[in-house]
Kinemage of the C-alpha trace (Angstrom):
@kinemage 1
@onewidth
@group {chain A} dominant
@subgroup {mainchain}
@vectorlist {calphas} color= white
{ca met a 1} P -47.369 -58.133 -90.883
{ca ile a 2} L -49.449 -56.368 -88.262
{ca thr a 3} L -47.752 -55.103 -85.118
{ca met a 4} L -50.065 -54.964 -82.132
{ca tyr a 5} L -49.061 -52.849 -79.152
{ca thr a 6} L -50.550 -54.184 -75.933
{ca thr a 7} L -50.356 -54.371 -72.156
{ca ser a 8} L -50.691 -57.534 -70.102
{ca trp a 9} L -53.780 -56.335 -68.243
{ca cys a 10} L -55.828 -55.102 -71.238
{ca pro a 11} L -59.010 -57.131 -71.976
{ca asp a 12} L -59.387 -55.429 -75.376
{ca cys a 13} L -55.868 -56.610 -76.254
{ca his a 14} L -56.789 -60.194 -75.445
{ca ala a 15} L -59.953 -59.914 -77.563
{ca ala a 16} L -58.028 -58.379 -80.480
{ca lys a 17} L -55.396 -61.144 -80.355
{ca gln a 18} L -58.112 -63.784 -80.399
{ca ala a 19} L -59.895 -62.087 -83.327
{ca leu a 20} L -56.714 -61.701 -85.398
{ca thr a 21} L -55.842 -65.344 -84.774
{ca ser a 22} L -59.331 -66.534 -85.737
{ca leu a 23} L -59.151 -64.446 -88.934
{ca gly a 24} L -55.805 -66.011 -89.804
{ca leu a 25} L -53.922 -62.712 -89.659
{ca pro a 26} L -50.374 -63.019 -88.343
{ca phe a 27} L -49.231 -60.347 -85.930
{ca gln a 28} L -46.298 -59.409 -83.776
{ca glu a 29} L -47.135 -58.369 -80.226
{ca val a 30} L -45.197 -55.635 -78.426
{ca asn a 31} L -45.970 -55.018 -74.757
{ca ile a 32} L -45.602 -51.285 -74.129
{ca glu a 33} L -45.086 -51.921 -70.410
{ca his a 34} L -41.703 -53.484 -71.263
{ca asp a 35} L -40.691 -51.226 -74.150
{ca pro a 36} L -40.583 -47.448 -73.510
{ca thr a 37} L -39.949 -46.755 -77.206
{ca ala a 38} L -43.114 -48.655 -78.114
{ca ala a 39} L -45.085 -46.715 -75.501
{ca glu a 40} L -43.863 -43.471 -77.076
{ca leu a 41} L -44.922 -44.658 -80.532
{ca val a 42} L -48.398 -45.566 -79.247
{ca met a 43} L -48.774 -42.122 -77.713
{ca lys a 44} L -47.559 -40.457 -80.903
{ca val a 45} L -50.051 -42.214 -83.192
{ca asn a 46} L -52.926 -41.767 -80.692
{ca asn a 47} L -52.653 -38.017 -80.067
{ca gly a 48} L -50.835 -38.366 -76.754
{ca lys a 49} L -52.979 -41.206 -75.412
{ca arg a 50} L -51.515 -44.484 -74.231
{ca ser a 51} L -54.286 -46.408 -75.951
{ca val a 52} L -54.119 -50.169 -76.449
{ca pro a 53} L -54.502 -52.265 -78.414
{ca thr a 54} L -52.916 -50.172 -81.140
{ca leu a 55} L -52.475 -51.933 -84.462
{ca val a 56} L -49.922 -50.855 -87.051
{ca tyr a 57} L -49.825 -52.161 -90.611
{ca lys a 58} L -47.384 -50.492 -93.000
{ca glu a 59} L -48.039 -46.750 -92.560
{ca his a 60} L -51.513 -47.248 -91.023
{ca ala a 61} L -52.091 -47.154 -87.269
{ca thr a 62} L -55.237 -47.253 -85.174
{ca ser a 63} L -56.312 -47.799 -81.604
{ca leu a 64} L -58.887 -50.518 -81.111
{ca ser a 65} L -59.657 -49.514 -77.541
{ca arg a 66} L -63.217 -50.594 -76.709
{ca phe a 67} L -62.572 -53.441 -79.104
{ca ser a 68} L -65.226 -54.811 -81.402
{ca ile a 69} L -64.911 -57.131 -84.358
{ca ser a 70} L -66.678 -54.517 -86.502
{ca lys a 71} L -63.970 -51.938 -85.628
{ca leu a 72} L -61.293 -54.462 -86.571
{ca lys a 73} L -62.960 -55.350 -89.862
{ca ala a 74} L -63.466 -51.668 -90.757
{ca trp a 75} L -59.750 -51.046 -90.159
{ca met a 76} L -58.832 -54.126 -92.196
{ca glu a 77} L -60.913 -52.841 -95.094
{ca gln a 78} L -59.358 -49.374 -94.801
{ca val a 79} L -55.799 -50.738 -94.971
{ca gly a 80} L -56.539 -53.432 -97.554
{ca leu a 81} L -56.204 -56.552 -95.392
{ca gln a 82} L -58.322 -59.652 -95.843
{ca ala a 83} L -58.815 -62.607 -93.521
{ca gly a 84} L -56.106 -65.215 -94.011
{ca gln a 85} L -53.729 -62.710 -95.631
{ca pro a 86} L -50.154 -62.740 -94.329
């Protein structure tokens, strides 16, 4: 399952959630404003930047800041995910 690290105020996070849902990809959302450990993880995988949304699938992590569906689909291809795959 994908873990998506978000904040409540992030428009890119809202767009990413909508896109994942429409593609039938289940995800777990973690708000980094409420979880300091999650915020640290986001900064670690993004070279010190608190960049959201950050998606993690198995050992793969990426920031989808400045979200676009093409960025999401490129990441899905890179990590071997297909629409509708759990």
